[in-house]
C-alpha positions in Angstrom: 0.0 0.0 0.0 1.4 3.4 -1.1 1.2 6.0 1.6 -0.3 9.3 0.3 0.8 12.7 1.5 -1.7 15.5 2.0 -1.4 18.9 0.2 1.1 20.1 2.8 3.3 17.1 2.2 2.4 15.4 5.5 1.5 11.7 5.9 -1.9 11.2 7.7 -2.0 9.8 11.1 -3.0 6.1 11.1 -6.5 6.6 12.5 -7.3 9.1 9.7 -5.7 7.1 6.9 -8.7 5.8 5.0 -6.6 3.6 2.7 -5.3 1.8 5.8 -8.6 1.6 7.5 -10.0 -0.3 4.5 -7.3 -3.0 4.6 -7.5 -6.5 6.2 -5.0 -5.4 8.8 -7.5 -2.8 10.1 -10.5 -5.2 10.3 -10.4 -5.3 14.1 -10.6 -1.5 14.1 -13.7 -1.5 11.9 -15.3 -4.2 14.0 -14.6 -2.2 17.2 -16.1 0.9 15.5 -19.4 -1.0 15.0 -19.4 -1.5 18.7 -18.3 1.9 20.0 -20.2 4.1 17.5 -23.7 2.8 18.5 -22.7 2.6 22.1 -21.9 6.3 22.2 -25.2 7.2 20.6 -27.2 5.0 22.9 -25.6 6.6 25.9 -26.2 10.1 24.5 -29.8 9.3 23.8 -30.2 7.6 27.2 -31.4 4.4 25.7 -31.6 1.8 28.4 -33.1 -1.2 26.6 -35.2 -2.2 23.6 -38.1 -4.1 22.2 -37.0 -5.6 19.0 -39.3 -6.3 16.0 -38.1 -8.9 13.5 -39.9 -9.7 10.2 -39.8 -9.8 6.5 -38.6 -6.9 4.4 -41.1 -8.0 1.7 -44.3 -7.5 3.7 -46.0 -4.2 2.8 -49.5 -2.8 3.4 -50.7 -3.9 0.0 -49.0 -7.3 0.0 -50.7 -10.7 0.5 -49.5 -10.6 4.2 -50.3 -6.9 4.5 -52.2 -7.3 7.8 -48.9 -8.1 9.5 -47.5 -4.7 8.4 -50.5 -2.9 9.9 -50.5 -5.0 13.1 -46.7 -4.5 13.6 -47.2 -0.7 13.2 -50.1 -0.7 15.7 -48.2 -2.9 18.2 -45.1 -0.7 18.0 -47.3 2.3 18.6 -48.9 0.8 21.7 -45.5 -0.3 23.1 -44.2 3.2 22.7 -47.1 4.9 24.3 -46.9 2.6 27.2 -43.1 3.0 27.4 -43.4 6.8 27.4 -45.8 6.6 30.3 -43.2 4.9 32.6 -41.5 7.2 35.0 -37.8 6.9 34.3 -34.6 8.8 34.0 -33.6 6.8 30.9 -35.7 5.7 27.9 -37.0 2.2 28.4 -38.3 -0.4 26.0 -37.5 1.6 22.8 -38.8 0.0 19.6 -35.9 -1.3 17.5 -35.9 -2.9 14.1 -33.4 -4.0 11.4 -34.0 -0.5 9.9 -35.2 -1.7 6.4 -38.5 -1.9 4.7 -41.5 -4.2 5.4 -42.1 -5.2 9.0 -39.0 -3.2 10.0 -40.5 -0.1 8.5 -43.9 -0.8 10.2 -42.3 -1.0 13.6 -40.3 2.2 13.3 -43.3 3.9 11.8 -45.6 2.9 14.7 -43.1 4.1 17.2 -42.9 7.4 15.4 -46.7 7.6 15.2 -46.6 7.6 19.1 -44.0 10.4 19.2 -41.2 8.1 20.5 -37.6 7.5 19.7 -37.0 4.5 17.5 -33.9 2.6 16.5 -32.9 1.1 13.1 -29.9 -1.3 12.9 -29.5 -1.4 9.1 -27.1 -3.7 7.2 -25.6 -3.0 3.8 -26.9 -5.5 1.3 -27.0 -5.6 -2.5 -30.8 -5.6 -2.5 -33.9 -4.8 -0.4 -32.1 -3.2 2.6 -32.2 0.6 2.7 -32.9 2.6 5.8 -36.6 3.4 6.1 -37.6 7.1 6.8 -39.2 6.5 10.2 -36.0 5.9 12.2 -34.9 8.6 14.7 -31.9 10.3 13.0 -29.6 9.9 16.0 -30.5 6.2 16.2 -30.1 5.2 12.6 -27.1 2.9 12.2 -25.5 1.2 9.2 -23.5 -2.0 9.8 -21.1 -4.0 7.6 -20.7 -7.0 9.9 -23.8 -9.1 10.5 -22.5 -10.4 13.8 -22.0 -6.8 15.2 -25.6 -6.0 14.1 -26.8 -9.1 15.9 -24.8 -8.2 19.0 -26.7 -4.9 19.3 -30.1 -6.7 18.7 -29.3 -9.1 21.6 -27.4 -6.8 23.9 -30.2 -4.4 25.0 -33.3 -6.4 24.0 -35.7 -7.2 26.8 -38.4 -8.5 24.4 -38.6 -9.7 20.8 -41.6 -9.9 18.5 -41.0 -12.0 15.5 -43.4 -11.5 12.6 -43.5 -13.8 9.5 -40.3 -13.6 7.5 -37.7 -15.5 5.5 -34.1 -16.6 5.9 -33.0 -13.4 7.7 -35.9 -13.6 10.2 -35.4 -17.3 10.8 -31.7 -16.7 11.4 -32.4 -13.9 13.9 -35.1 -16.0 15.7 -33.0 -19.1 16.1 -29.9 -17.1 17.1 -31.7 -15.5 20.0 -33.4 -18.7 21.1 -30.0 -20.5 21.0 -28.5 -17.7 23.2 -31.4 -18.0 25.7 -31.4 -21.9 25.7 -27.7 -22.0 26.3 -27.9 -19.3 29.0 -25.6 -16.9 27.1 -28.3 -14.4 27.7 -28.7 -14.4 31.5 -31.4 -11.7 31.5 -35.1 -12.5 31.2 -36.3 -11.9 27.7 -39.9 -12.0 26.4 -40.1 -13.8 23.0 -43.3 -13.7 21.0 -43.9 -15.4 17.7 -46.6 -13.4 15.9 -48.8 -15.4 13.6 -49.1 -18.9 15.1 -50.4 -20.6 11.9 -47.4 -19.2 9.9 -44.8 -20.2 12.4 -46.1 -23.7 13.2 -46.2 -24.4 9.4 -42.7 -23.1 8.9 -41.1 -24.7 11.9 -42.4 -28.0 13.3 -41.5 -27.3 17.0 -43.2 -30.5 18.2 -41.2 -32.6 15.8 -38.0 -31.1 17.2 -39.0 -32.3 20.6 -40.2 -35.7 19.3 -36.8 -36.3 17.6 -35.0 -35.4 20.8 -33.0 -32.5 19.4 -34.6 -30.0 21.8 -36.3 -30.5 25.2 -40.0 -30.0 25.9 -39.1 -27.2 28.2 -37.5 -25.3 25.3 -40.9 -24.6 24.0 -41.4 -22.4 27.0 -38.8 -20.0 25.7 -41.4 -18.3 23.5 -45.1 -17.6 23.2 -47.5 -17.2 20.3 -49.8 -14.3 19.6 -52.3 -13.8 16.7 -53.5 -10.2 17.4 -52.2 -6.9 18.7 -54.1 -7.0 22.0 -52.7 -10.4 23.0 -49.1 -9.5 21.9 -49.3 -6.2 23.8 -50.6 -7.8 27.0 -47.9 -10.5 26.9 -45.2 -7.9 26.4 -46.5 -5.6 29.1 -46.9 -8.5 31.6 -43.5 -9.9 30.9 -41.6 -6.6 31.0 -43.4 -5.4 34.1 -42.7 -8.6 35.9 -39.0 -9.0 34.9 -38.0 -5.3 35.0 -40.4 -2.8 36.4 -41.2 -4.8 39.5 -37.8 -6.3 39.9 -36.0 -5.3 43.0 -32.3 -4.4 42.9 -32.2 -4.6 39.2 -28.8 -4.2 37.6 -28.3 -1.7 34.8 -29.6 -3.3 31.6 -26.3 -3.0 29.9 -24.7 -5.4 32.5 -27.3 -8.1 32.2 -26.0 -9.8 29.0 -23.0 -12.1 28.7 -23.1 -11.8 24.9 
C-alpha cells in the first residue's frame, strides 16, 4: 500500500488514513467501531433497553400478508405509548428494528406515530435493505458486519416480537433462542412469535421435541400471539414482571453475557 501525502506534504496519522482503515489489517478497528459508535449514541440518547421487532422486508401494506404490516405498526405504537408513560430517567423499551422496509418499517413507523424514539440497525446489502424514513436520525445505524448488528439486537433487547419472515428472520429468531437456551443471555427476555399458523407451518417445533433435538421445556422459551391485543398484553406483563417490578435490578447493559 502506497502512503499518500496531504497537500502540505504530510502523511496522515493512522486513524485518519482511509486507505489503511479499508485494509484487512485494520479489520479489528472496523469491528470495534461498529461496537463503539452505536454505544456512544445509545448513551447520549439515554437508551436503556429495547423491544426488537423482526420480520420480512417483503411484507407491505398492499401485499398478501399486509395485515402483518398494519399490526406491527399498531403494536409498536402501543408499546411506545406505554413506554413513554413509565417514570424513568432513561428511555425504556424503545422500539428497535433492522432498519429496512416491510415489517421493520412498520415497527419504526408505529413508534414514530406515538412520538417516540425508535432505532434502526441497518445492514448494507445488494438488494432490499435501505434505511426506512421513520427511524430517529440519531439512532439510525449502518452495519457492515452481520455479527455486530446481531450483537446490538441481543445486547439491549428485553423483548422480541418475530413477525413472519424469510431466511433473515429465521436466522435472527434461532440465534436468540439459542442464546437463551444455552444461557448466554442471563437476562429475562420475552419472545413472541406473531402469527401462530405461519410459524407452526414453517417450523415443526413439536417434531424437534419428538426427535429429541430440543427439550420439551425449550418450547417455554417463546409464546404465540395472533393479534395486537394479545401480543401487547404478553409484552407488558413480561416486561413489568421482569424489569419494572424487579428489586435491585442491575443496569440493563450489565445483564447480558453476549
